[in-house]
DSSP file (Angstrom, degrees, kcal/mol; ACC not computed):
  #  RESIDUE AA STRUCTURE BP1 BP2  ACC     N-H-->O    O-->H-N    N-H-->O    O-->H-N    TCO  KAPPA ALPHA  PHI   PSI    X-CA   Y-CA   Z-CA
    1    1 A M              0   0    0      0, 0.0    43,-0.0     0, 0.0     5,-0.0   0.000 360.0 360.0 360.0 140.5   -5.4    9.2  -15.4
    2    2 A K    >>  -     0   0    0      1,-0.1     4,-1.6     4,-0.0     3,-0.6  -0.395 360.0-123.5 -70.0 145.7   -7.5    6.1  -15.9
    3    3 A P  H 3> S+     0   0    0      0, 0.0     4,-2.6     0, 0.0     5,-0.2   0.855 112.2  58.9 -57.1 -34.7   -8.5    4.1  -12.8
    4    4 A A  H 3> S+     0   0    0      1,-0.2     4,-2.3     2,-0.2     5,-0.2   0.865 103.1  51.8 -63.8 -35.2   -6.9    1.0  -14.4
    5    5 A A  H <> S+     0   0    0     -3,-0.6    39,-1.9     2,-0.2     4,-1.8   0.865 110.8  47.8 -69.6 -35.8   -3.5    2.8  -14.6
    6    6 A R  H  X S+     0   0    0     -4,-1.6     4,-2.4     2,-0.2    -2,-0.2   0.900 110.0  52.7 -68.6 -40.9   -3.7    3.7  -10.9
    7    7 A H  H  X S+     0   0    0     -4,-2.6     4,-2.5     1,-0.2    -2,-0.2   0.934 110.2  47.6 -59.9 -46.0   -4.6    0.1  -10.1
    8    8 A K  H  X S+     0   0    0     -4,-2.3     4,-2.6    34,-0.3     5,-0.3   0.882 109.2  54.7 -62.8 -37.8   -1.6   -1.1  -12.0
    9    9 A A  H  X S+     0   0    0     -4,-1.8     4,-2.4     1,-0.2    -1,-0.2   0.919 110.5  45.7 -61.5 -42.9    0.6    1.5  -10.2
   10   10 A R  H  X S+     0   0    0     -4,-2.4     4,-2.7     2,-0.2    -2,-0.2   0.912 111.4  53.0 -65.6 -42.1   -0.6    0.2   -6.8
   11   11 A E  H  X S+     0   0    0     -4,-2.5     4,-1.6     1,-0.2    -2,-0.2   0.931 114.8  39.5 -59.1 -48.0    0.0   -3.4   -7.9
   12   12 A I  H  X S+     0   0    0     -4,-2.6     4,-2.0     2,-0.2    -1,-0.2   0.875 113.9  53.7 -74.4 -36.3    3.5   -2.9   -9.0
   13   13 A A  H  X S+     0   0    0     -4,-2.4     4,-2.9    -5,-0.3     5,-0.2   0.906 106.2  54.6 -62.4 -40.0    4.3   -0.5   -6.0
   14   14 A L  H  X S+     0   0    0     -4,-2.7     4,-2.7     1,-0.2     5,-0.2   0.923 106.8  50.2 -58.2 -44.7    3.1   -3.3   -3.7
   15   15 A Q  H  X S+     0   0    0     -4,-1.6     4,-2.3     1,-0.2    -1,-0.2   0.896 112.5  47.9 -61.0 -39.2    5.5   -5.7   -5.3
   16   16 A G  H  X S+     0   0    0     -4,-2.0     4,-2.6     2,-0.2    -2,-0.2   0.902 111.2  48.7 -68.7 -41.6    8.3   -3.2   -4.8
   17   17 A I  H  X S+     0   0    0     -4,-2.9     4,-2.5     2,-0.2    -2,-0.2   0.918 112.6  49.2 -64.1 -43.2    7.4   -2.5   -1.2
   18   18 A Y  H  X S+     0   0    0     -4,-2.7     4,-1.9    -5,-0.2    -2,-0.2   0.939 111.0  50.0 -59.2 -47.6    7.3   -6.2   -0.5
   19   19 A S  H  X S+     0   0    0     -4,-2.3     4,-2.5     1,-0.2     5,-0.4   0.911 110.4  50.0 -59.0 -43.7   10.7   -6.6   -2.1
   20   20 A W  H  X S+     0   0    0     -4,-2.6     4,-2.7     1,-0.2    -1,-0.2   0.914 108.4  52.8 -61.6 -43.4   12.1   -3.8    0.0
   21   21 A Q  H  < S+     0   0    0     -4,-2.5    -1,-0.2     1,-0.2    -2,-0.2   0.863 116.4  39.8 -59.8 -35.7   10.8   -5.3    3.1
   22   22 A M  H  < S+     0   0    0     -4,-1.9    -2,-0.2    -5,-0.2    -1,-0.2   0.810 132.9  19.7 -84.7 -31.4   12.4   -8.6    2.3
   23   23 A T  H  < S-     0   0    0     -4,-2.5    -3,-0.2    -5,-0.2    -2,-0.2   0.676  81.0-138.4-114.2 -23.1   15.7   -7.4    0.9
   24   24 A Q     <  +     0   0    0     -4,-2.7    -4,-0.2    -5,-0.4    -3,-0.1   0.680  47.6 157.7  62.5  19.4   16.3   -3.8    2.1
   25   25 A N        -     0   0    0     -6,-0.3    -1,-0.2     1,-0.1    -2,-0.1  -0.280  50.5 -86.6 -63.8 161.4   17.5   -2.9   -1.4
   26   26 A S     >  -     0   0    0      1,-0.1     4,-2.4    -3,-0.1     5,-0.2  -0.298  29.6-117.5 -70.7 156.0   17.3    0.7   -2.3
   27   27 A A  H  > S+     0   0    0      1,-0.2     4,-2.9     2,-0.2     5,-0.2   0.878 116.5  55.1 -58.9 -38.3   14.1    2.2   -3.7
   28   28 A N  H  > S+     0   0    0      2,-0.2     4,-2.5     1,-0.2    -1,-0.2   0.920 107.9  47.6 -63.1 -44.4   16.1    3.1   -6.9
   29   29 A Q  H  > S+     0   0    0      2,-0.2     4,-2.4     1,-0.2    -2,-0.2   0.933 115.2  45.7 -60.8 -46.0   17.3   -0.6   -7.4
   30   30 A I  H  X S+     0   0    0     -4,-2.4     4,-2.7     1,-0.2     5,-0.2   0.921 112.4  50.4 -65.1 -44.0   13.8   -1.9   -6.8
   31   31 A E  H  X S+     0   0    0     -4,-2.9     4,-2.6    -5,-0.2    -1,-0.2   0.914 110.7  49.3 -61.0 -43.8   12.2    0.7   -9.1
   32   32 A L  H  X S+     0   0    0     -4,-2.5     4,-1.6     2,-0.2    -1,-0.2   0.928 112.0  48.6 -61.6 -45.5   14.7   -0.1  -11.9
   33   33 A H  H  X S+     0   0    0     -4,-2.4     4,-1.0     1,-0.2     3,-0.2   0.932 114.0  45.6 -60.6 -46.2   14.0   -3.8  -11.6
   34   34 A L  H  X S+     0   0    0     -4,-2.7     4,-0.8     1,-0.2     3,-0.4   0.880 110.4  54.0 -66.0 -37.4   10.3   -3.4  -11.6
   35   35 A A  H  < S+     0   0    0     -4,-2.6     5,-0.3     1,-0.2    -1,-0.2   0.801 112.2  44.3 -67.3 -28.4   10.4   -1.0  -14.6
   36   36 A T  H  < S+     0   0    0     -4,-1.6    -1,-0.2    -3,-0.2    -2,-0.2   0.597 116.9  44.3 -92.8 -10.4   12.4   -3.5  -16.6
   37   37 A T  H  < S+     0   0    0     -4,-1.0     2,-0.3    -3,-0.4    -2,-0.2   0.380 108.7  59.1-113.9   3.5   10.3   -6.5  -15.8
   38   38 A N  S  < S-     0   0    0     -4,-0.8     2,-1.2    -5,-0.1     3,-0.1  -0.902  87.1-108.1-128.8 159.0    6.8   -5.0  -16.1
   39   39 A Q    >   +     0   0    0     -2,-0.3     3,-0.8     1,-0.2    -3,-0.1  -0.735  40.2 178.0 -85.3  97.0    4.9   -3.4  -18.9
   40   40 A M  G >   +     0   0    0     -2,-1.2     3,-1.7    -5,-0.3    -1,-0.2   0.532  59.7  85.2 -84.3  -7.0    4.9    0.1  -17.6
   41   41 A E  G 3  S+     0   0    0      1,-0.3    -1,-0.2    -3,-0.1     4,-0.1   0.722  92.6  49.5 -68.4 -17.5    3.1    1.8  -20.5
   42   42 A E  G <  S+     0   0    0     -3,-0.8     2,-0.4     2,-0.1    -1,-0.3   0.239  98.7  91.9 -99.4  12.5   -0.2    0.9  -18.8
   43   43 A V  S <  S-     0   0    0     -3,-1.7     2,-1.5   -35,-0.1   -37,-0.2  -0.856  82.0-121.6-113.9 140.1    0.9    2.3  -15.4
   44   44 A D     >  -     0   0    0    -39,-1.9     4,-2.5    -2,-0.4     5,-0.2  -0.686  36.1-168.6 -72.9  94.5    0.5    5.7  -13.8
   45   45 A L  H  > S+     0   0    0     -2,-1.5     4,-2.8     1,-0.2     5,-0.2   0.872  78.2  51.7 -62.4 -42.4    4.2    6.1  -13.4
   46   46 A E  H  > S+     0   0    0      1,-0.2     4,-2.5     2,-0.2    -1,-0.2   0.914 112.3  46.5 -62.1 -41.7    4.2    9.1  -11.2
   47   47 A Y  H  > S+     0   0    0      2,-0.2     4,-2.8     1,-0.2     5,-0.2   0.919 112.1  50.8 -67.6 -43.4    1.8    7.5   -8.8
   48   48 A F  H  X S+     0   0    0     -4,-2.5     4,-2.7     2,-0.2     5,-0.2   0.944 112.7  46.2 -55.9 -50.7    3.8    4.2   -8.8
   49   49 A Q  H  X S+     0   0    0     -4,-2.8     4,-2.5     1,-0.2     5,-0.4   0.903 112.4  50.5 -63.2 -41.9    7.0    6.2   -8.0
   50   50 A E  H  X S+     0   0    0     -4,-2.5     4,-2.5    -5,-0.2     5,-0.4   0.946 113.3  45.2 -61.4 -48.0    5.3    8.2   -5.3
   51   51 A L  H  X S+     0   0    0     -4,-2.8     4,-2.4     2,-0.2     5,-0.3   0.956 116.3  44.8 -61.1 -51.3    3.9    5.2   -3.6
   52   52 A L  H  X S+     0   0    0     -4,-2.7     4,-1.9    -5,-0.2     5,-0.2   0.957 120.1  38.6 -59.0 -54.7    7.1    3.1   -3.7
   53   53 A R  H  X S+     0   0    0     -4,-2.5     4,-2.4    -5,-0.2    -1,-0.2   0.908 119.2  46.2 -66.6 -43.0    9.5    5.9   -2.6
   54   54 A S  H  X S+     0   0    0     -4,-2.5     4,-2.6    -5,-0.4    -1,-0.2   0.898 111.9  49.3 -70.7 -40.8    7.2    7.5    0.0
   55   55 A V  H  < S+     0   0    0     -4,-2.4     4,-0.4    -5,-0.4    -1,-0.2   0.917 114.0  46.5 -65.6 -41.7    6.1    4.2    1.6
   56   56 A I  H >< S+     0   0    0     -4,-1.9     3,-0.9    -5,-0.3     4,-0.2   0.948 116.2  45.0 -63.2 -47.4    9.8    3.1    1.9
   57   57 A K  H 3< S+     0   0    0     -4,-2.4     3,-0.2     1,-0.2    -2,-0.2   0.856 123.3  34.9 -64.7 -36.6   10.9    6.4    3.2
   58   58 A Q  T 3X S+     0   0    0     -4,-2.6     4,-2.6     1,-0.2     5,-0.3   0.159  78.5 121.0-105.8  17.7    8.0    6.8    5.7
   59   59 A S  H <> S+     0   0    0     -3,-0.9     4,-2.4    -4,-0.4    -1,-0.2   0.853  75.2  50.1 -55.6 -40.5    7.6    3.1    6.7
   60   60 A E  H  > S+     0   0    0     -3,-0.2     4,-2.0    -4,-0.2    -1,-0.2   0.926 113.3  45.5 -65.4 -43.3    8.2    3.7   10.4
   61   61 A D  H  > S+     0   0    0     -3,-0.2     4,-2.1     2,-0.2    -2,-0.2   0.881 112.5  51.6 -66.3 -37.8    5.7    6.6   10.6
   62   62 A L  H  X S+     0   0    0     -4,-2.6     4,-1.8     2,-0.2    -2,-0.2   0.901 108.6  51.3 -65.5 -40.4    3.2    4.5    8.6
   63   63 A D  H  X S+     0   0    0     -4,-2.4     4,-2.1    -5,-0.3    -2,-0.2   0.912 109.8  49.8 -61.7 -42.3    3.6    1.6   11.0
   64   64 A K  H  < S+     0   0    0     -4,-2.0    -1,-0.2     1,-0.2    -2,-0.2   0.893 109.8  51.5 -62.6 -39.9    3.0    3.9   14.0
   65   65 A A  H  < S+     0   0    0     -4,-2.1    -1,-0.2     1,-0.2    -2,-0.2   0.848 118.9  34.9 -67.0 -34.5   -0.1    5.3   12.4
   66   66 A I  H >< S+     0   0    0     -4,-1.8     3,-2.0     1,-0.1     4,-0.4   0.668  93.5  90.3 -95.1 -19.3   -1.7    1.9   11.8
   67   67 A R  G >X S+     0   0    0     -4,-2.1     3,-1.6     1,-0.3     4,-0.6   0.835  79.3  59.6 -49.1 -45.0   -0.4    0.1   14.9
   68   68 A P  G 34 S+     0   0    0      0, 0.0    -1,-0.3     0, 0.0    -2,-0.1   0.705 108.6  46.5 -61.4 -16.7   -3.4    0.9   17.1
   69   69 A Y  G <4 S+     0   0    0     -3,-2.0    -2,-0.2     1,-0.1    60,-0.1   0.407  94.7  77.4-104.9   0.9   -5.7   -0.9   14.7
   70   70 A L  T <4 S-     0   0    0     -3,-1.6    -1,-0.1    -4,-0.4     3,-0.1   0.874  77.5-143.0 -83.5 -39.1   -3.8   -4.1   14.1
   71   71 A G  S  < S+     0   0    0     -4,-0.6     2,-0.3     1,-0.2    -4,-0.1   0.554  82.1  47.3  79.8   6.8   -4.4   -6.2   17.2
   72   72 A R  S    S-     0   0    0     -5,-0.3    -1,-0.2     0, 0.0    -2,-0.2  -0.953 100.2 -78.8-162.8 169.8   -0.7   -7.3   16.9
   73   73 A L    >   -     0   0    0     -2,-0.3     3,-1.7     1,-0.1     4,-0.4  -0.513  36.4-122.6 -77.2 146.1    2.7   -5.9   16.3
   74   74 A P  G >  S+     0   0    0      0, 0.0     3,-1.4     0, 0.0    -1,-0.1   0.844 112.9  62.4 -55.5 -32.6    3.7   -4.9   12.8
   75   75 A E  G 3  S+     0   0    0      1,-0.3     7,-0.0     7,-0.0    -2,-0.0   0.741 100.9  53.0 -66.2 -21.4    6.7   -7.2   13.1
   76   76 A E  G <  S+     0   0    0     -3,-1.7    -1,-0.3     2,-0.1     2,-0.1   0.465  90.4 105.4 -91.2  -2.7    4.2  -10.2   13.5
   77   77 A M  S <  S-     0   0    0     -3,-1.4    -7,-0.0    -4,-0.4    -4,-0.0  -0.393  83.1 -98.7 -81.0 154.5    2.3   -9.4   10.4
   78   78 A D     >  -     0   0    0      1,-0.1     4,-2.6    -2,-0.1     5,-0.2  -0.501  36.5-124.7 -61.5 136.6    2.4  -11.3    7.1
   79   79 A P  H  > S+     0   0    0      0, 0.0     4,-2.2     0, 0.0     5,-0.1   0.825 108.9  51.4 -62.0 -31.6    4.7   -9.2    4.8
   80   80 A V  H  > S+     0   0    0      2,-0.2     4,-2.5     1,-0.2     5,-0.2   0.940 111.7  46.2 -69.9 -45.4    2.1   -8.9    2.1
   81   81 A E  H  > S+     0   0    0      1,-0.2     4,-2.7     2,-0.2     5,-0.2   0.904 112.3  52.1 -61.2 -40.8   -0.5   -7.6    4.5
   82   82 A K  H  X S+     0   0    0     -4,-2.6     4,-2.4     2,-0.2    -1,-0.2   0.922 110.3  47.5 -62.1 -45.1    2.1   -5.2    6.0
   83   83 A A  H  X S+     0   0    0     -4,-2.2     4,-2.3     2,-0.2    -2,-0.2   0.912 113.2  48.6 -63.2 -43.3    3.0   -3.8    2.6
   84   84 A I  H  X S+     0   0    0     -4,-2.5     4,-2.7     1,-0.2     5,-0.2   0.931 113.4  46.4 -62.8 -46.0   -0.7   -3.4    1.6
   85   85 A L  H  X S+     0   0    0     -4,-2.7     4,-2.4     2,-0.2    -2,-0.2   0.866 111.2  51.9 -68.5 -35.9   -1.5   -1.6    4.9
   86   86 A R  H  X S+     0   0    0     -4,-2.4     4,-2.3    -5,-0.2    -1,-0.2   0.941 113.0  45.1 -62.1 -46.3    1.6    0.6    4.7
   87   87 A M  H  X S+     0   0    0     -4,-2.3     4,-2.3     2,-0.2    -2,-0.2   0.923 114.6  47.3 -65.9 -44.0    0.6    1.7    1.2
   88   88 A A  H  X S+     0   0    0     -4,-2.7     4,-2.7     2,-0.2    -1,-0.2   0.897 111.3  51.9 -64.4 -40.3   -3.1    2.2    2.1
   89   89 A T  H  X S+     0   0    0     -4,-2.4     4,-2.2     2,-0.2     5,-0.2   0.910 108.7  51.3 -63.1 -41.8   -2.1    4.2    5.2
   90   90 A Y  H  X S+     0   0    0     -4,-2.3     4,-3.1     1,-0.2     5,-0.5   0.950 111.7  46.9 -58.6 -48.6    0.1    6.4    3.1
   91   91 A E  H  X S+     0   0    0     -4,-2.3     4,-2.0     1,-0.2     7,-0.2   0.910 111.6  50.8 -62.3 -41.8   -2.7    7.0    0.6
   92   92 A L  H  < S+     0   0    0     -4,-2.7    -1,-0.2     1,-0.2    -2,-0.2   0.868 118.7  38.0 -63.8 -35.6   -5.1    7.8    3.4
   93   93 A Q  H  < S+     0   0    0     -4,-2.2    -2,-0.2    -5,-0.2    -1,-0.2   0.865 132.3  20.0 -82.1 -37.7   -2.8   10.3    5.0
   94   94 A H  H  < S+     0   0    0     -4,-3.1     2,-0.6    -5,-0.2    -3,-0.2   0.600 112.0  62.8-116.8 -14.8   -1.2   11.9    2.0
   95   95 A R    ><  +     0   0    0     -4,-2.0     3,-2.0    -5,-0.5    -1,-0.2  -0.594  50.2 159.3-114.7  70.7   -3.5   11.4   -1.0
   96   96 A L  T 3   +     0   0    0     -2,-0.6    -1,-0.2     1,-0.3     4,-0.1   0.634  68.1  71.8 -69.1 -12.0   -6.6   13.2    0.1
   97   97 A D  T 3  S+     0   0    0     -3,-0.2    -1,-0.3     2,-0.1    -2,-0.1   0.653  86.2  75.8 -74.0 -15.5   -7.6   13.5   -3.6
   98   98 A V  S <  S-     0   0    0     -3,-2.0    -3,-0.1    -7,-0.2     5,-0.1  -0.876  93.2-119.8 -99.5 118.5   -8.3    9.8   -3.6
   99   99 A P    >>  -     0   0    0      0, 0.0     4,-1.8     0, 0.0     3,-0.8  -0.244  18.6-123.6 -57.1 142.1  -11.6    8.9   -1.8
  100  100 A Y  H 3> S+     0   0    0      1,-0.3     4,-2.6     2,-0.2     5,-0.2   0.828 110.8  59.9 -59.6 -31.8  -11.1    6.7    1.2
  101  101 A R  H 3> S+     0   0    0      1,-0.2     4,-2.5     2,-0.2    -1,-0.3   0.876 104.6  49.6 -64.0 -36.1  -13.5    4.1   -0.2
  102  102 A V  H <> S+     0   0    0     -3,-0.8     4,-2.7     2,-0.2     5,-0.2   0.925 110.3  50.3 -67.1 -44.5  -11.2    3.8   -3.2
  103  103 A V  H  X S+     0   0    0     -4,-1.8     4,-2.3     2,-0.2    -2,-0.2   0.937 114.1  44.2 -59.0 -48.0   -8.1    3.3   -1.1
  104  104 A I  H  X S+     0   0    0     -4,-2.6     4,-2.5     2,-0.2     5,-0.2   0.927 113.5  50.5 -64.5 -45.3   -9.9    0.6    1.0
  105  105 A N  H  X S+     0   0    0     -4,-2.5     4,-2.5    -5,-0.2    -2,-0.2   0.920 111.4  47.9 -58.0 -46.0  -11.3   -1.1   -2.0
  106  106 A E  H  X S+     0   0    0     -4,-2.7     4,-2.6     1,-0.2    -1,-0.2   0.910 111.0  51.0 -63.6 -42.3   -7.9   -1.2   -3.8
  107  107 A A  H  X S+     0   0    0     -4,-2.3     4,-2.2    -5,-0.2    -1,-0.2   0.912 110.8  48.8 -62.2 -42.0   -6.2   -2.6   -0.6
  108  108 A I  H  X S+     0   0    0     -4,-2.5     4,-2.1     2,-0.2    -2,-0.2   0.921 111.3  49.6 -63.5 -44.1   -8.8   -5.3   -0.3
  109  109 A E  H  X S+     0   0    0     -4,-2.5     4,-1.8     1,-0.2    -2,-0.2   0.907 110.7  49.6 -62.8 -41.8   -8.4   -6.3   -4.0
  110  110 A L  H  X>S+     0   0    0     -4,-2.6     4,-3.2     1,-0.2     5,-0.6   0.901 110.0  51.6 -63.4 -39.9   -4.7   -6.4   -3.6
  111  111 A A  H  X5S+     0   0    0     -4,-2.2     4,-1.6     1,-0.2     9,-0.2   0.873 108.0  52.1 -65.0 -36.6   -5.0   -8.6   -0.6
  112  112 A K  H  <5S+     0   0    0     -4,-2.1    -1,-0.2     2,-0.2    -2,-0.2   0.884 118.2  37.2 -65.1 -38.2   -7.3  -11.0   -2.5
  113  113 A V  H  <5S+     0   0    0     -4,-1.8    -2,-0.2    -5,-0.2    -3,-0.2   0.920 134.4  18.6 -80.4 -45.8   -4.8  -11.3   -5.3
  114  114 A F  H  <5S+     0   0    0     -4,-3.2    -3,-0.2    -5,-0.2    -2,-0.2   0.660 109.9  76.5-104.7 -19.1   -1.5  -11.3   -3.4
  115  115 A G  S  <<S-     0   0    0     -4,-1.6     5,-0.0    -5,-0.6    -4,-0.0  -0.195  86.6 -80.0 -90.0 179.8   -2.3  -12.2    0.2
  116  116 A A    >   -     0   0    0      1,-0.1     3,-1.3    -2,-0.0     4,-0.5  -0.154  61.0 -82.5 -69.5 173.0   -3.2  -15.3    2.1
  117  117 A D  T 3  S+     0   0    0      1,-0.3     3,-0.3     2,-0.1    -2,-0.1   0.836 126.5  24.6 -50.4 -45.5   -6.8  -16.7    1.9
  118  118 A E  T >> S+     0   0    0      1,-0.2     4,-1.3     2,-0.1     3,-1.0   0.295  89.7 105.8-105.8   8.8   -8.3  -14.5    4.6
  119  119 A S  H <> S+     0   0    0     -3,-1.3     4,-2.8     1,-0.3     5,-0.2   0.818  72.3  63.2 -64.1 -29.8   -6.0  -11.5    4.5
  120  120 A H  H 3> S+     0   0    0     -4,-0.5     4,-2.2    -3,-0.3    -1,-0.3   0.852 102.2  51.5 -63.3 -31.3   -8.5   -9.3    2.7
  121  121 A K  H <> S+     0   0    0     -3,-1.0     4,-2.5     2,-0.2    -1,-0.2   0.906 111.0  47.4 -69.7 -41.5  -10.8   -9.6    5.7
  122  122 A F  H  X S+     0   0    0     -4,-1.3     4,-2.5     2,-0.2     5,-0.2   0.944 113.2  48.1 -62.6 -48.7   -7.9   -8.5    8.0
  123  123 A V  H  X S+     0   0    0     -4,-2.8     4,-2.5     1,-0.2     5,-0.3   0.916 112.8  48.9 -59.0 -45.7   -7.0   -5.6    5.8
  124  124 A N  H  X S+     0   0    0     -4,-2.2     4,-2.5    -5,-0.2    -1,-0.2   0.929 111.9  48.8 -60.4 -46.6  -10.6   -4.5    5.6
  125  125 A G  H  X S+     0   0    0     -4,-2.5     4,-1.5     2,-0.2    -2,-0.2   0.906 112.9  46.6 -62.1 -43.8  -11.0   -4.7    9.3
  126  126 A V  H  X S+     0   0    0     -4,-2.5     4,-2.5     1,-0.2    -1,-0.2   0.941 115.8  44.4 -64.3 -48.5   -7.9   -2.7   10.1
  127  127 A L  H  X S+     0   0    0     -4,-2.5     4,-2.2     1,-0.2    -2,-0.2   0.852 107.9  58.7 -67.9 -33.8   -8.6    0.0    7.5
  128  128 A D  H  < S+     0   0    0     -4,-2.5     4,-0.4    -5,-0.3    -1,-0.2   0.888 112.8  40.1 -61.9 -38.5  -12.2    0.3    8.6
  129  129 A K  H >< S+     0   0    0     -4,-1.5     3,-0.8    -5,-0.2     4,-0.4   0.898 115.7  50.9 -74.2 -41.9  -11.0    1.1   12.1
  130  130 A A  H >X S+     0   0    0     -4,-2.5     4,-2.8     1,-0.2     3,-1.3   0.806  95.2  70.7 -68.3 -30.3   -8.2    3.4   11.0
  131  131 A I  H 3X S+     0   0    0     -4,-2.2     4,-2.2     1,-0.3    -1,-0.2   0.814  86.9  65.8 -60.0 -31.7  -10.4    5.4    8.7
  132  132 A R  H <4 S+     0   0    0     -3,-0.8    -1,-0.3    -4,-0.4    -2,-0.2   0.837 116.1  27.4 -60.9 -32.8  -12.1    7.1   11.6
  133  133 A K  H X4 S+     0   0    0     -3,-1.3     3,-0.7    -4,-0.4    -2,-0.2   0.843 122.7  49.0 -94.6 -42.2   -8.8    8.8   12.6
  134  134 A L  H 3< S+     0   0    0     -4,-2.8    -3,-0.2     1,-0.3    -2,-0.2   0.779 127.2  22.2 -74.8 -26.5   -7.0    9.0    9.3
  135  135 A R  T >< S+     0   0    0     -4,-2.2     3,-1.8    -5,-0.3     4,-0.5  -0.301  70.2 149.0-134.9  51.8   -9.9   10.6    7.3
  136  136 A Q  G X  S+     0   0    0     -3,-0.7     3,-1.3     1,-0.3    -1,-0.1   0.839  70.6  62.7 -54.6 -36.4  -12.2   12.1    9.9
  137  137 A H  G 3  S+     0   0    0      1,-0.3    -1,-0.3     2,-0.1    -5,-0.1   0.682 101.2  51.9 -67.5 -17.4  -13.3   14.8    7.5
  138  138 A E  G <         0   0    0     -3,-1.8    -1,-0.3    -7,-0.2    -2,-0.2   0.505 360.0 360.0 -95.8  -5.2  -14.8   12.2    5.1
  139  139 A Q    <         0   0    0     -3,-1.3    -1,-0.2    -4,-0.5    -2,-0.1   0.490 360.0 360.0 -76.3 360.0  -17.0   10.5    7.7
């Protein structure tokens, strides 16, 4: 799969995770909405579906895994930053085929596009600390 298709999958999955955080709609409802409002032919569909469904399903565990590196409670975080960090944490824990540098880079890029002005620095700092535990074998 092309890197651009994975990037688009992350972009749309992020929108879905954010939507779920705000509405608590089901993953199926969100997926259907995103599939009908985006051009999905340029998206790695399997990766998009895995990210969306898995992050929603495992959100509490992902929050626990990233909590020590936040410097604040997950409930106090900006919802976009929270969605990005949940997705990146999932990838770091479960997608060992994706190099950690790619995961961090993608998270930073998403934060630059969708987050507040300085959110990419926060995301980078959190993931930089978390990587030592989540991907010890790559250090």
